[in-house]
C-alpha positions as a Python dict, from the first residue, in 0.01 Angstrom:
ca = {
    (1, 'M'): (0, 0, 0),
    (2, 'H'): (69, 371, -11),
    (3, 'D'): (390, 557, -91),
    (4, 'I'): (502, 736, 225),
    (5, 'R'): (688, 990, 14),
    (6, 'A'): (365, 1088, -162),
    (7, 'I'): (197, 1139, 175),
    (8, 'R'): (490, 1357, 292),
    (9, 'D'): (470, 1564, -29),
    (10, 'N'): (93, 1617, -22),
    (11, 'P'): (-71, 1528, 311),
    (12, 'E'): (-375, 1747, 240),
    (13, 'G'): (-438, 1568, -90),
    (14, 'F'): (-404, 1229, 79),
    (15, 'D'): (-661, 1322, 345),
    (16, 'A'): (-895, 1469, 84),
    (17, 'A'): (-885, 1142, -111),
    (18, 'L'): (-961, 943, 206),
    (19, 'A'): (-1251, 1178, 276),
    (20, 'R'): (-1399, 1081, -60),
    (21, 'R'): (-1390, 724, 70),
    (22, 'G'): (-1580, 836, 381),
    (23, 'L'): (-1271, 807, 604),
    (24, 'E'): (-1111, 1048, 849),
    (25, 'G'): (-780, 1206, 754),
    (26, 'M'): (-477, 1003, 863),
    (27, 'S'): (-178, 1195, 733),
    (28, 'S'): (-90, 1357, 1067),
    (29, 'S'): (-68, 1026, 1256),
    (30, 'I'): (118, 862, 967),
    (31, 'L'): (370, 1145, 934),
    (32, 'S'): (421, 1170, 1311),
    (33, 'L'): (514, 801, 1327),
    (34, 'D'): (728, 839, 1015),
    (35, 'A'): (915, 1137, 1163),
    (36, 'E'): (980, 951, 1488),
    (37, 'R'): (1105, 649, 1294),
    (38, 'R'): (1336, 861, 1080),
    (39, 'A'): (1471, 1040, 1390),
    (40, 'K'): (1563, 704, 1542),
    (41, 'I'): (1747, 611, 1223),
    (42, 'V'): (1942, 939, 1232),
    (43, 'E'): (2028, 881, 1600),
    (44, 'A'): (2150, 531, 1516),
    (45, 'E'): (2364, 665, 1231),
    (46, 'T'): (2513, 933, 1459),
    (47, 'A'): (2589, 674, 1726),
    (48, 'K'): (2752, 456, 1461),
    (49, 'A'): (2975, 744, 1352),
    (50, 'D'): (3072, 807, 1715),
    (51, 'Q'): (3146, 438, 1761),
    (52, 'N'): (3365, 428, 1452),
    (53, 'K'): (3556, 737, 1564),
    (54, 'A'): (3614, 597, 1913),
    (55, 'S'): (3720, 260, 1771),
    (56, 'K'): (3993, 429, 1567),
    (57, 'E'): (4119, 620, 1870),
    (58, 'V'): (4131, 314, 2100),
    (59, 'G'): (4442, 173, 1931),
    (60, 'A'): (4621, 508, 1938),
    (61, 'A'): (4556, 550, 2313),
    (62, 'K'): (4686, 200, 2377),
    (63, 'A'): (4997, 262, 2168),
    (64, 'R'): (5095, 574, 2358),
    (65, 'G'): (5031, 404, 2693),
    (66, 'D'): (4738, 625, 2795),
    (67, 'E'): (4553, 357, 2990),
    (68, 'A'): (4284, 591, 3126),
    (69, 'E'): (4196, 720, 2779),
    (70, 'F'): (4208, 365, 2645),
    (71, 'E'): (3953, 245, 2902),
    (72, 'R'): (3731, 551, 2846),
    (73, 'L'): (3725, 497, 2471),
    (74, 'R'): (3664, 124, 2504),
    (75, 'A'): (3368, 193, 2733),
    (76, 'L'): (3240, 451, 2485),
    (77, 'V'): (3256, 197, 2199),
    (78, 'A'): (3056, -51, 2408),
    (79, 'E'): (2804, 219, 2502),
    (80, 'K'): (2756, 329, 2140),
    (81, 'K'): (2720, -33, 2031),
    (82, 'A'): (2436, -80, 2280),
    (83, 'D'): (2277, 250, 2170),
    (84, 'I'): (2290, 145, 1805),
    (85, 'A'): (2122, -189, 1880),
    (86, 'R'): (1850, -19, 2087),
    (87, 'L'): (1784, 255, 1831),
    (88, 'N'): (1774, 11, 1540),
    (89, 'E'): (1530, -207, 1731),
    (90, 'E'): (1307, 92, 1809),
    (91, 'A'): (1324, 209, 1446),
    (92, 'G'): (1237, -142, 1329),
    (93, 'E'): (935, -153, 1559),
    (94, 'M'): (818, 183, 1429),
    (95, 'D'): (875, 71, 1072),
    (96, 'A'): (655, -234, 1135),
    (97, 'R'): (386, -15, 1292),
    (98, 'L'): (401, 224, 996),
    (99, 'R'): (379, -63, 749),
    (100, 'E'): (82, -212, 935),
    (101, 'L'): (-88, 128, 938),
    (102, 'L'): (-34, 181, 565),
    (103, 'M'): (-146, -177, 491),
    (104, 'G'): (-489, -107, 640),
    (105, 'I'): (-567, 204, 434),
    (106, 'P'): (-766, 155, 110),
    (107, 'N'): (-648, 273, -227),
    (108, 'L'): (-721, 632, -332),
    (109, 'P'): (-994, 688, -593),
    (110, 'L'): (-918, 849, -925),
    (111, 'D'): (-1065, 1193, -989),
    (112, 'E'): (-1319, 1055, -1236),
    (113, 'V'): (-1474, 816, -981),
    (114, 'P'): (-1817, 951, -878),
    (115, 'D'): (-1851, 1056, -515),
    (116, 'G'): (-2102, 869, -301),
    (117, 'K'): (-2169, 665, 10),
    (118, 'D'): (-2300, 335, -122),
    (119, 'E'): (-2450, 151, -422),
    (120, 'E'): (-2732, 404, -442),
    (121, 'D'): (-2479, 659, -564),
    (122, 'N'): (-2327, 443, -839),
    (123, 'V'): (-2356, 582, -1193),
    (124, 'E'): (-2490, 384, -1487),
    (125, 'L'): (-2266, 419, -1792),
    (126, 'H'): (-2469, 227, -2050),
    (127, 'R'): (-2703, -67, -2113),
    (128, 'W'): (-2698, -346, -2368),
    (129, 'G'): (-2993, -557, -2477),
    (130, 'N'): (-3357, -538, -2380),
    (131, 'P'): (-3511, -754, -2107),
    (132, 'R'): (-3739, -1011, -2265),
    (133, 'N'): (-4113, -973, -2249),
    (134, 'F'): (-4247, -1293, -2095),
    (135, 'G'): (-4601, -1411, -2160),
    (136, 'F'): (-4600, -1547, -1805),
    (137, 'T'): (-4450, -1455, -1470),
    (138, 'P'): (-4083, -1560, -1474),
    (139, 'V'): (-3947, -1734, -1166),
    (140, 'E'): (-3606, -1751, -1003),
    (141, 'H'): (-3354, -2006, -1130),
    (142, 'F'): (-3411, -2266, -858),
    (143, 'E'): (-3788, -2262, -920),
    (144, 'I'): (-3766, -2349, -1291),
    (145, 'A'): (-3891, -2703, -1358),
    (146, 'A'): (-3594, -2786, -1582),
    (147, 'V'): (-3352, -2685, -1309),
    (148, 'R'): (-3496, -2865, -1006),
    (149, 'P'): (-3357, -3213, -1090),
    (150, 'G'): (-3005, -3077, -1140),
    (151, 'M'): (-2967, -2820, -861),
    (152, 'D'): (-2968, -3000, -526),
    (153, 'F'): (-2932, -2780, -218),
    (154, 'E'): (-3060, -3038, 29),
    (155, 'T'): (-2788, -3294, -41),
    (156, 'A'): (-2523, -3019, -50),
    (157, 'A'): (-2638, -2903, 294),
    (158, 'K'): (-2608, -3260, 422),
    (159, 'L'): (-2254, -3276, 286),
    (160, 'S'): (-2126, -2931, 373),
    (161, 'G'): (-2388, -2713, 541),
    (162, 'S'): (-2562, -2404, 407),
    (163, 'R'): (-2457, -2205, 101),
    (164, 'F'): (-2336, -2499, -103),
    (165, 'V'): (-2497, -2664, -405),
    (166, 'L'): (-2472, -3000, -581),
    (167, 'L'): (-2516, -2973, -958),
    (168, 'K'): (-2618, -3278, -1158),
    (169, 'G'): (-2702, -3387, -1510),
    (170, 'G'): (-2784, -3122, -1765),
    (171, 'V'): (-2740, -2833, -1522),
    (172, 'A'): (-2390, -2952, -1425),
    (173, 'R'): (-2294, -2989, -1789),
    (174, 'L'): (-2430, -2644, -1870),
    (175, 'H'): (-2227, -2499, -1583),
    (176, 'R'): (-1910, -2665, -1718),
    (177, 'A'): (-1986, -2551, -2074),
    (178, 'L'): (-2016, -2191, -1962),
    (179, 'A'): (-1668, -2193, -1809),
    (180, 'Q'): (-1518, -2353, -2119),
    (181, 'F'): (-1694, -2105, -2344),
    (182, 'M'): (-1566, -1808, -2144),
    (183, 'I'): (-1207, -1931, -2142),
    (184, 'D'): (-1215, -2000, -2517),
    (185, 'L'): (-1361, -1656, -2590),
    (186, 'H'): (-1096, -1476, -2386),
    (187, 'V'): (-811, -1679, -2533),
    (188, 'T'): (-914, -1668, -2899),
    (189, 'R'): (-1081, -1329, -2927),
    (190, 'H'): (-924, -1126, -2649),
    (191, 'D'): (-570, -1267, -2659),
    (192, 'L'): (-551, -1353, -2290),
    (193, 'E'): (-311, -1627, -2183),
    (194, 'E'): (-491, -1927, -2035),
    (195, 'T'): (-348, -2009, -1694),
    (196, 'W'): (-420, -2276, -1436),
    (197, 'T'): (-322, -2193, -1080),
    (198, 'P'): (-321, -2344, -730),
    (199, 'V'): (-613, -2263, -503),
    (200, 'L'): (-398, -2285, -188),
    (201, 'V'): (-160, -1992, -137),
    (202, 'L'): (89, -1858, 114),
    (203, 'E'): (-8, -1573, 343),
    (204, 'D'): (222, -1329, 160),
    (205, 'M'): (18, -1381, -158),
    (206, 'M'): (-308, -1283, 15),
    (207, 'T'): (-131, -980, 160),
    (208, 'G'): (4, -888, -182),
    (209, 'T'): (-338, -842, -338),
    (210, 'G'): (-500, -685, -31),
    (211, 'Q'): (-708, -966, 120),
    (212, 'L'): (-483, -960, 426),
    (213, 'P'): (-440, -839, 689),
    (214, 'K'): (-770, -650, 696),
    (215, 'F'): (-1013, -901, 545),
    (216, 'G'): (-892, -1235, 679),
    (217, 'E'): (-1235, -1324, 814),
    (218, 'D'): (-1372, -1329, 459),
    (219, 'S'): (-1151, -1623, 358),
    (220, 'Y'): (-1057, -1970, 478),
    (221, 'Q'): (-721, -2081, 617),
    (222, 'T'): (-602, -2441, 651),
    (223, 'R'): (-434, -2591, 958),
    (224, 'E'): (-105, -2589, 766),
    (225, 'G'): (-127, -2212, 713),
    (226, 'W'): (-228, -2203, 348),
    (227, 'W'): (-519, -1981, 244),
    (228, 'L'): (-792, -2088, 2),
    (229, 'I'): (-816, -1828, -271),
    (230, 'P'): (-1132, -1613, -284),
    (231, 'T'): (-1055, -1548, -651),
    (232, 'A'): (-779, -1629, -899),
    (233, 'E'): (-691, -1260, -884),
    (234, 'V'): (-471, -1364, -591),
    (235, 'T'): (-266, -1619, -783),
    (236, 'L'): (-258, -1447, -1122),
    (237, 'T'): (-154, -1107, -983),
    (238, 'N'): (109, -1259, -755),
    (239, 'T'): (283, -1430, -1047),
    (240, 'V'): (499, -1114, -1051),
    (241, 'H'): (541, -1101, -671),
    (242, 'G'): (895, -980, -593),
    (243, 'D'): (994, -970, -961),
    (244, 'L'): (1169, -713, -1178),
    (245, 'V'): (953, -754, -1487),
    (246, 'D'): (1083, -700, -1838),
    (247, 'H'): (903, -390, -1963),
    (248, 'A'): (888, -537, -2312),
    (249, 'S'): (671, -821, -2175),
    (250, 'L'): (399, -578, -2061),
    (251, 'P'): (108, -588, -2067),
    (252, 'R'): (73, -943, -1938),
    (253, 'R'): (-287, -1050, -1987),
    (254, 'M'): (-396, -1368, -1813),
    (255, 'V'): (-718, -1561, -1761),
    (256, 'A'): (-792, -1854, -1531),
    (257, 'H'): (-1089, -2071, -1447),
    (258, 'S'): (-1077, -2169, -1081),
    (259, 'Q'): (-1266, -2275, -775),
    (260, 'C'): (-1311, -1985, -532),
    (261, 'F'): (-1383, -1994, -160),
    (262, 'R'): (-1535, -1720, 55),
    (263, 'S'): (-1666, -1732, 409),
    (264, 'E'): (-1909, -1448, 328),
    (265, 'A'): (-1852, -1307, 677),
    (266, 'G'): (-2109, -1041, 759),
    (267, 'S'): (-2348, -1141, 479),
    (268, 'A'): (-2592, -1347, 687),
    (269, 'G'): (-2944, -1325, 552),
    (270, 'R'): (-2841, -1188, 211),
    (271, 'D'): (-2919, -1384, -106),
    (272, 'T'): (-2956, -1713, 79),
    (273, 'S'): (-3205, -1856, -171),
    (274, 'G'): (-3060, -2043, -468),
    (275, 'M'): (-2694, -2027, -568),
    (276, 'L'): (-2640, -1654, -598),
    (277, 'R'): (-2408, -1634, -297),
    (278, 'Q'): (-2209, -1947, -214),
    (279, 'H'): (-1908, -2041, -2),
    (280, 'Q'): (-1761, -2237, -296),
    (281, 'F'): (-1807, -2126, -655),
    (282, 'E'): (-1629, -2103, -989),
    (283, 'K'): (-1510, -1795, -1166),
    (284, 'V'): (-1322, -1708, -1482),
    (285, 'E'): (-1085, -1433, -1373),
    (286, 'M'): (-890, -1187, -1587),
    (287, 'V'): (-574, -1013, -1465),
    (288, 'S'): (-349, -766, -1643),
    (289, 'V'): (-7, -649, -1532),
    (290, 'T'): (98, -334, -1713),
    (291, 'D'): (275, 0, -1672),
    (292, 'A'): (165, 340, -1547),
    (293, 'E'): (102, 482, -1893),
    (294, 'T'): (-141, 216, -2016),
    (295, 'G'): (-331, 125, -1698),
    (296, 'L'): (-653, 316, -1769),
    (297, 'A'): (-667, 205, -2132),
    (298, 'E'): (-624, -152, -2010),
    (299, 'H'): (-917, -100, -1773),
    (300, 'A'): (-1143, 0, -2061),
    (301, 'R'): (-1020, -301, -2260),
    (302, 'M'): (-1084, -543, -1976),
    (303, 'T'): (-1433, -405, -1923),
    (304, 'R'): (-1508, -473, -2288),
    (305, 'C'): (-1375, -829, -2254),
    (306, 'A'): (-1627, -896, -1976),
    (307, 'E'): (-1910, -724, -2165),
    (308, 'A'): (-1837, -937, -2473),
    (309, 'V'): (-1916, -1256, -2279),
    (310, 'L'): (-2262, -1129, -2185),
    (311, 'E'): (-2328, -1010, -2538),
    (312, 'A'): (-2226, -1344, -2686),
    (313, 'L'): (-2468, -1514, -2447),
    (314, 'E'): (-2743, -1265, -2539),
    (315, 'L'): (-2788, -1154, -2179),
    (316, 'P'): (-2908, -797, -2116),
    (317, 'Y'): (-2678, -604, -1886),
    (318, 'R'): (-2577, -262, -1772),
    (319, 'T'): (-2232, -123, -1690),
    (320, 'I'): (-2198, 78, -1370),
    (321, 'A'): (-1924, 309, -1242),
    (322, 'L'): (-1892, 243, -871),
    (323, 'C'): (-1886, 547, -646),
    (324, 'T'): (-1612, 613, -392),
    (325, 'G'): (-1811, 457, -107),
    (326, 'D'): (-1883, 131, -290),
    (327, 'M'): (-1542, 48, -436),
    (328, 'G'): (-1329, -240, -312),
    (329, 'F'): (-1026, -192, -90),
    (330, 'S'): (-756, -219, -360),
    (331, 'A'): (-931, -36, -644),
    (332, 'R'): (-875, 312, -782),
    (333, 'I'): (-1169, 278, -1022),
    (334, 'T'): (-1420, -4, -1074),
    (335, 'H'): (-1679, -85, -1337),
    (336, 'D'): (-1945, -336, -1236),
    (337, 'L'): (-2141, -534, -1491),
    (338, 'E'): (-2494, -617, -1380),
    (339, 'V'): (-2692, -881, -1566),
    (340, 'W'): (-3072, -880, -1590),
    (341, 'L'): (-3237, -1151, -1379),
    (342, 'P'): (-3608, -1169, -1469),
    (343, 'G'): (-3683, -1396, -1173),
    (344, 'Q'): (-3576, -1115, -940),
    (345, 'D'): (-3691, -841, -1177),
    (346, 'K'): (-3365, -655, -1132),
    (347, 'Y'): (-3006, -624, -1249),
    (348, 'R'): (-2749, -809, -1035),
    (349, 'E'): (-2370, -790, -1029),
    (350, 'I'): (-2193, -1051, -1240),
    (351, 'S'): (-1850, -888, -1283),
    (352, 'S'): (-1631, -623, -1124),
    (353, 'V'): (-1343, -483, -1326),
    (354, 'S'): (-1093, -282, -1123),
    (355, 'Y'): (-779, -81, -1190),
    (356, 'C'): (-551, -80, -884),
    (357, 'G'): (-265, 138, -1004),
    (358, 'D'): (56, 47, -819),
    (359, 'F'): (-127, -26, -491),
    (360, 'Q'): (-92, -404, -509),
    (361, 'A'): (253, -385, -669),
    (362, 'R'): (390, -198, -367),
    (363, 'R'): (264, -475, -141),
    (364, 'M'): (417, -737, -373),
    (365, 'N'): (734, -536, -455),
    (366, 'A'): (675, -600, -826),
    (367, 'R'): (865, -360, -1051),
    (368, 'Y'): (972, -293, -1408),
    (369, 'R'): (1249, -83, -1559),
    (370, 'P'): (1121, 167, -1819),
    (371, 'E'): (1285, 141, -2159),
    (372, 'T'): (1339, 518, -2178),
    (373, 'G'): (1430, 791, -1932),
    (374, 'D'): (1657, 752, -1631),
    (375, 'K'): (1604, 374, -1617),
    (376, 'K'): (1491, 393, -1253),
    (377, 'T'): (1266, 101, -1164),
    (378, 'E'): (895, 165, -1118),
    (379, 'F'): (612, -39, -975),
    (380, 'V'): (393, -226, -1220),
    (381, 'H'): (22, -146, -1237),
    (382, 'T'): (-238, -421, -1192),
    (383, 'L'): (-597, -484, -1297),
    (384, 'N'): (-846, -761, -1233),
    (385, 'G'): (-1195, -849, -1343),
    (386, 'S'): (-1443, -1134, -1356),
    (387, 'G'): (-1492, -1270, -1698),
    (388, 'L'): (-1739, -1397, -1561),
    (389, 'A'): (-1863, -1550, -1237),
    (390, 'V'): (-1971, -1891, -1370),
    (391, 'G'): (-2250, -1963, -1123),
    (392, 'R'): (-2413, -1625, -1167),
    (393, 'T'): (-2388, -1660, -1544),
    (394, 'L'): (-2562, -1997, -1513),
    (395, 'I'): (-2840, -1827, -1316),
    (396, 'A'): (-2875, -1558, -1584),
    (397, 'V'): (-2887, -1810, -1870),
    (398, 'L'): (-3151, -2017, -1692),
    (399, 'E'): (-3372, -1728, -1591),
    (400, 'N'): (-3355, -1541, -1922),
    (401, 'G'): (-3411, -1858, -2125),
    (402, 'Q'): (-3696, -2005, -1919),
    (403, 'Q'): (-4015, -2103, -2103),
    (404, 'E'): (-4372, -2131, -1982),
    (405, 'D'): (-4360, -2513, -2001),
    (406, 'G'): (-4066, -2520, -1756),
    (407, 'S'): (-3794, -2579, -2017),
    (408, 'V'): (-3501, -2344, -2086),
    (409, 'E'): (-3388, -2223, -2428),
    (410, 'L'): (-3008, -2196, -2435),
    (411, 'P'): (-2792, -1932, -2611),
    (412, 'A'): (-2664, -2031, -2955),
    (413, 'A'): (-2304, -1968, -2845),
    (414, 'L'): (-2328, -2266, -2608),
    (415, 'H'): (-2472, -2519, -2852),
    (416, 'P'): (-2129, -2643, -2975),
    (417, 'Y'): (-2024, -2699, -2612),
    (418, 'L'): (-2335, -2911, -2547),
    (419, 'M'): (-2299, -3153, -2840),
    (420, 'G'): (-2562, -2959, -3032),
    (421, 'A'): (-2823, -2945, -2754),
    (422, 'T'): (-3027, -2625, -2771),
    (423, 'R'): (-3240, -2642, -2459),
    (424, 'L'): (-3288, -2793, -2118),
    (425, 'S'): (-3614, -2985, -2117),
    (426, 'A'): (-3872, -2949, -1841),
    (427, 'E'): (-3743, -3283, -1711),
    (428, 'G'): (-3389, -3144, -1682),
    (429, 'K'): (-3239, -3315, -1991),
    (430, 'L'): (-3022, -3148, -2252),
    (431, 'V'): (-3198, -3189, -2586),
}
């Protein structure tokens, strides 16, 4: 959410930043509502002062026997009381409208974010690794002989409908090994705190990280009112919801492996083959809570944490700076990691690492008190990133390791997690 004071101080800058997002300026409508709300508050305060003055004079009029003045003042007190209630109610309604308006406006991009309309305008920062030269035409993950016995879309559709998968045997074990490997890497090498969180959350938690109110159709809600998390970003970030955080405890670096649930509203017809885009999937999510001074450095660090997973798995990738038109709602800057998928002959997103500034913290009312200066509380700064999407990493491992005989050679980093197995045979067995 945005700071109304910042909009008052620099409405032109606010509109210019929205224009970079491809949005019309909104400062005039915001400030008009804000001015009307503030005027109602001033009116209520004036009426309260009048009420207090009249209340003091009522007793004096009664004491001196001035019945007419007593009745006039008593009526005035009642009138001002009614005015105060009406004005406070009107101000409250305007405050709710202003909050709702501010809640629906995306975060403002940093100056260094490239301008652009969509993914075509994203900027490649660097590449790592070289795509393998195959002596045959590589196929997509679900077409590999070794994968077919362990990746069952037909039974999953019978159970749950489209965009679900049932993993079995060696493929299921490989999927589990990938998640364990990622968590271990982040905990031991990157010093992230392993965390296990609920997947059902209260509505305030979804609002805190920006999924609500604008993107409710992208997620699932239960009859009891809980929401299924689309990512552990929701739970990890909201661990500081409403808190005054000890500055000495920052940065807080967390990592969680969780189930994730997305309705994929509006994505009909996209990536429907295989398990690239599912309603239920697993992800290893990284979240950092830090202060204003270290936010950008933490973003660079988190990007490297995600890159390190791909490098350890020997998967070629490229790192992309998203342009203003392609960034997510809560982000001020985002780096996407795209892994090479030989079956599709293209790079595909496998991680997004975003710095949100204090945007989410304002929605969560999460603050810290600086150790120096005037000791005034400030909002924490938050970051999140995939480290990585487990299903998409499985796809990348399978496609990059596929052999002409239908087997799959597996990265050395995974061998200890597979009881020494080094490949998935053409029959789908770990050997």
